[in-house]
N, C-alpha and C positions, 0 to 999 in steps of 0.2 A: 732740607737737602734737595728738594725738587727743583730742577732747572728746566728751561725751555729754550726753544729758538728765540732769538731776540725780536723776530718779526711777528710771531704768532703766539698768542696766549694758549697755554695748555688746554684749558677748559673749552675754548672755542675750537681748538684743533680736535679734541677727542670726540666731541659730539658729531657723528656722521662722517668723520674723517675716514680716508681710505689709504691703506698701505700695501706694500708688497708682502710684508710679513708682520704678524703680531706675535710677540713672545710673552708668554705668561710665566712669571717667576723671575725675581731679581736677585738670585744667588749667583754663584760663579758660572753656572751653565748658561743661564739666561743672559748674563752680562757679556759673556764671551761670544754667544751667538749674535747678539746685537752688534758687537764690535766687528765681527767678521762680515756680517751682512752689510753693514754700513760701509765698510772699507771696499766692498765689491760693488757698491753703487745701488743697493736696494734701499727702498724707503722702509724704515723700521719703527715699530712702536713696541716699547718694553713696558710691561705692567707688573707691579709688585704690590701685594696687599698690605704689607707693613713697610718698614724701612729697607732700603737696599742692603743686602748682606746681613740681615738680622736673623736668618735661619741657620741651618746646619753649616753652611759654607764658611761662617766665621768662627766656628767652634770645632775646628779640626785639630789634629796633632801638630799643625804648623810645619808639615814636612812635604817636600816635593821629592818623592822617592819611588824607586822601581818596585818595591814590595818584595823584599828578600824572602819572606816567608811563603810567598805564593809559588816558589820553586818546589816546595814540598808537594804541592798539588799538581805539579807538572804544567803549570800555566806559563809556558815559556813565551808564547806570543804576547800575552798580557804584560809580562815583565819587560820584554824587549820594547814594547810600545811605550810603557810608562818611563823606562829609562831614556828612551829617545826624547820623550816630551820633557822629562826632567832637564836634560841638557839644553833643550830649546829654551826653557824658562830661564836657565842660568845665563843664557846669551841675550835673550830678548826681554827679560824682565829682571835684569840684574839689580835693579833698585829694590826689588821685593823678594828675590830668591838668591841665597848665598850658599856656598859649600859648607857642609857640617861634617865633622869627623865623628864616626861611631866606633864604639868598642863593644865587641861581642865576647864576653868571658864565658868559658865553659868549665863546669864543675863536675865532680864525680857523680853528682846526683842529677845532672842535666839530662833531659829526655833526648836531646840532640847531641850525640857524641862529637868529639873534635874532628874525626874524619869526615863526618857529614857536613860540618861547618866549613871545612877546607874545600870540600867538593862544591858546596853551595857558593862559596866565594869565587871559586874558579869559574863556575857557570855564570854567575852575576857579572864577573869581569868580562867573560866572553861575549855576553849579550850587550856590553857597552864598549865594543871594540873601537868605536870612533869618538869616544868621550875624551874630554880634556881633564877629567877628574883624576886625581892620583889613584894608583892601583891599590888593591888590598894588600895587607901584610899579615902573616901568621905570627903570633907572639907566644913566647914562653911564659910560664906562670910567674917567673921572677921579673920579667919585663913588665907584665901587667901590674904586679905589686908596686913597682917603682912609679909607673905612669899614672896609676889610679889608686892611691892609698885609701880613698873613700870606700872601696869595695872590700867585702869580707875576703879573707885570704885563705881560710881553711878549705880544703877539698878542691882548690883551684887546680885545673889541669893545663890551662893555656887559653888561647882565644885568637881573635882576629880583629883588625881594624880596617875600616873602609870608609868611603865618603858617599854621602847623599846630599840632598838640599834641604835647607830650612827656609820657610817662606812666611811672609806677612799676609795671611789669608784674606783678611778684611780689606787691606789696602789693594790687593790684587783685584778684588771685585770692583772697588771704586775706580781703579785705574782703567779697567776694561770699559766701565760705563762712561767714564769721562772721555775716553778716546772714541767711543761709539758716538757720543754726543757731538764731539768735535768734527765728526764726519757725517753729521746730519740726522742721526737717530734721535727720536723723541722718546724720552723716558719719563715714567710716572710712577711714583710710589704712593702708598696709602690709598690704593684704589683696588677694589675687589671685583674679580670677574664672577658674576653671579649666574651667567647663563651663556650659552652659545647661540648665535644667530645662524639659522640654516635656510638654505634655498635648495629645494628638491633633495632634501636629506644630506646636503653637503654643508659643512661648516664654512661660513663666509664672514664670520665676525664674532664679536663678543659684546655682551651687555655688561657694563661696568658700573659699580656703585661707588660714587665719590662725592664727599661732602653732602650726603643725604640726597643725591641726585642720581637718576639712572641715565647713563650716557651710552651711546652706541658707536662702536668703532668697527670698521670693515677691513678685511685683508684677503689677499690672494691665497695666503697660507697662514695657518695658526699653529703655533708650537706650544706644547705643554712641557715646560721645563721647571716644574714645581717640586722636584726632588721627592722628599718624603710625603708630600701632598699629591703625588701623581695620581693615586687611585681616586682621591676626592675630586680632583679636577676632571679626570676621565669620566667619573660618574655623572657629571653634568652633561656629557655627550651621550651617555647611556648606550654606547655601542660595544664596549669591551666587557665581556662576561667574566673573565678571569683577572685577578689583581695584576697590576704591573709590578708593584714593589711590595716587599715585606720588610718594613723598616726594623732595624735593630738599634738599640740604644748604646751610645758611646759616651763615657764620662771621663773627664780629666780633672785632676786637682793641681793646684799651684801651691808650692811651699817656698820657703826662703831659699836663697842660693846655697847649694851644697858644695860649692867650690869646684864644680866640674868644668873642665875645659873641652870636654867631648861628650857626646850623647852615649847613653848606655842602652843596649838592646838585650833584654833579659827574658827569662821564662818565669811565669807566675808559679809559685809552689802549689797553688790550689788546683790548677788544671792544665799547667804547662803551656798556657797561651803566651804569645809574645807581647811584651809591653815595653815602653820606653821611659827612661828618666833623662830629661833633656834640659840643658841650660837654655834659659829663655828670658830675655829682658831683665837681666840681673836677678832672676828668680829661677825656680826649677819647675818644669812642667812634667807631670807624671800621668801616663795613660797608655792605652785606654781600655775600657771595658767593652764587651760585645755581647749583649743580652737581648733576648726577644722582648718586644715591646707591644703592649696593648693598652690603649688609653688615648687621651686627648693629644693630638699632634701639636697643639699650641701650648702645652703645659709640660715641658720636659725639664726635669730637675734631677740633680744628683742626690740620691737618698743615702742614708747611713750605711746600707749594705754596700753600695758602690764605693763610698769613701773608705770603709774598712777594708774592702777587697784590695784597693790600690795601696793603702798604707801597709797592710800585711805583706803584700808582694814586695814592696820597696824595702821594708825593714829586714826582710829575709836576706838581702844582699848588702846592706849598708854596714860599714864597720864603725863602731863607736858612735853611731847616730841612731836614735829611736824616734821616729816621727809619730806624733800623736794627733788626734783630731784638732786640738787647739793650734797645731802648727799649720793647718790648712788655711792659706790666705784667701783663696778663691776656688770656685769650682765652676765648670761649665759642662752642660750636657746637650746632646743633639742626637738626631736620628740619621743613620746611614740609609739612603734609599736603595737598598740592595734589591736586585731582581727577585721576583717571587719564585720560591722553590720550596719543596717539602723538606729540603736538607736543613741541618742545624745551622745556626747563625754563622759559625766560624768556617763552615764548609761551602757556603754559598759563593757563587762567582762574584768577583769584583769587576767583571767586564761590564760594558754598557750595551744598551739596546736602543735602536732607533726604529720605531714601528709606526704604521699609519692605520687608523681605524677606517671602517667602511665609509665614514663621513668625511674622510680625508683630513682628520685632525692628526697632527704629527706629535708623537710622544718620544722624548729623549729621557732615559732614566738609567739608573745604575752608574757604574763607572767609578774611577778613582779621581780624586781632586787633581792629581798631577796631570791627568790626560784631558783636562777641560778644553784646552785649545784644539786638540785633535777631534774631540767630540763635537765641538762647534763647527769645525771645518766639514765634517761628515754631514752635519745637519744642514748647513747652508748649501752644500753640494746638492743634497736631496731637494731642498727648496727650489733652487735654480732650475733643476731638471723638471720641475712641475710648472714653472712660469713660462708664459709665452715670451718670445724674443730673448731667450736665455743667452744667446751669443753676445748680447749687448753688455752683459755683466763681466766684471773683471775676475781674474783668478784669485785664489786665496793667497794672501801675503803675510798672514799672522805668524808664520814660522820664521820669517826673516825681519819683520818690522818691529822695532823695539817698542815696548810700552812706555808711554811718557811718565 
């Protein structure tokens, strides 16, 4: 997958090359920072230790959404931000992000009563006042029974429908990288940053291991955009004493098509967590889990407990369908790079942080996939403010420039 400028070979370029910015991490954040920076006229080097998009960024719920459930935690600014970015993606990345209808049924046993869902829908709609998406609708139980016969019908009280976005997460990563390259960024995969190069305690570059060789690359700024690996990357700097992230594990399962023409947003019977049953590529995507994780960051798998949890939750709501382990076509598991906190996994903020160590290494971590463009914009703004001759660089245009 590795490509390069047609005039300079990557290996010759990497060794002792100098850039305005070096970005470590080839997931959605690194890819979008590279694109934004290249579009503004910065010289860019993007480094990924494996293949681009091979980590958590390609194992999401495939949703570009505002995060309806975060209203429960009164995170209005976060929801408004992600709704704005959702709409930006629908306009500027329409090849990869499309509207998707959701049904939220409410039962007599639901933790969240119908009045709370109605209030949540009203606030969600209020925060998207400039959106072109259809508004929400409250539905009677009889209407839901007709519209979605797949759902269990006993104890049904009513519900709501609304719209969010469905995305091709991996293709979004590759599109951002491709556009970054088209505007001059140099991107390299299967190369590992083994150390930072310092001058008077300031990070001025990275040592890279590629093809059993040590190569050196220098930059005015270096960005750690390694997601769940943020702590590991920061540890090579040895300046941050507290963790940046406390990753949690998220698992999805894929089963045959259940004949749904809309996504379902439901509460797990085990612990009342929100989960989705989503029509996806002529199959059905079910997820996700949210559990604390300790172990190798490079060996994330869905275990029997994860699969059973999602099957049990799904079967609780399906009518005349009983999903079993043998019905699971595929699974994928990944880590959410949530900001470090003593709180439980489900209560940690989904907001992002942009911080700089004493050695001037820039760290971007946390955040929701939907906000990747805005996170990149904030990061590149920060980079430009650190560079000399910053007036020479262009303003951010990723909110209006379509992805190819």
